[in-house]
C-alpha positions in Angstrom: 11.5 215.4 208.6 10.7 219.1 208.9 11.2 221.2 205.7 11.0 224.8 204.8 9.3 225.4 201.5 8.3 227.9 198.9 5.2 227.3 196.6 4.7 229.6 193.7 1.5 229.8 191.5 2.1 231.2 188.1 -0.5 232.8 185.9 -0.9 233.5 182.2 -1.4 237.3 182.5 -0.8 238.1 186.2 2.2 238.2 188.5 3.1 235.0 190.3 2.0 234.4 194.0 4.4 232.8 196.4 3.7 231.3 199.8 6.5 230.2 202.2 6.3 228.1 205.4 7.4 224.9 207.2 5.9 221.4 207.0 6.6 218.2 208.8 6.2 214.6 207.4 8.1 211.3 207.2 8.8 211.4 203.4 9.7 214.2 201.0 6.6 213.6 198.7 4.3 214.1 201.7 6.1 217.3 202.6 5.4 218.6 199.0 1.8 217.6 199.2 1.3 219.3 202.6 3.1 222.4 201.4 0.9 222.7 198.3 -2.2 222.3 200.4 -1.1 225.0 202.8 -0.3 227.4 200.0 -3.7 226.8 198.3 -5.4 227.5 201.6 -3.4 230.7 202.2 -3.4 232.2 198.7 -6.6 230.8 197.2 -5.3 231.0 193.6 -7.7 231.0 190.7 -6.9 230.1 187.1 -3.2 229.3 187.8 -1.3 227.8 184.8 1.7 226.3 186.6 2.9 225.5 190.1 6.4 225.3 191.5 7.1 223.7 194.9 10.6 223.9 196.3 11.7 222.2 199.5 14.3 224.7 200.6 16.0 222.9 203.4 15.5 220.5 206.3 14.7 222.6 209.3 15.6 222.0 212.9 17.1 218.5 212.6 20.2 217.3 214.2 22.3 215.2 211.9 23.2 211.9 213.6 25.5 211.1 210.7 26.1 212.5 207.3 24.3 210.6 204.5 26.4 209.3 201.7 29.6 209.1 203.7 31.4 205.9 204.4 31.3 205.1 208.1 34.7 203.5 208.1 36.4 206.6 206.5 39.0 208.3 208.6 
């Protein structure tokens, strides 16, 4: 799966820093891990107090079938 993400590092006394990008992995938790690693590499945050990682959407994937729908539904 390919996901677009936004990772924000929040600080006690400074403005938050956000990094956006796209990652690819087989599982959502691996996407989050890779997104955080890329954001740390890009922003090099020091003394952050909290971190928010949001997988915004699956990017560039064709849906072969909608998940959660009954295949026999008319």
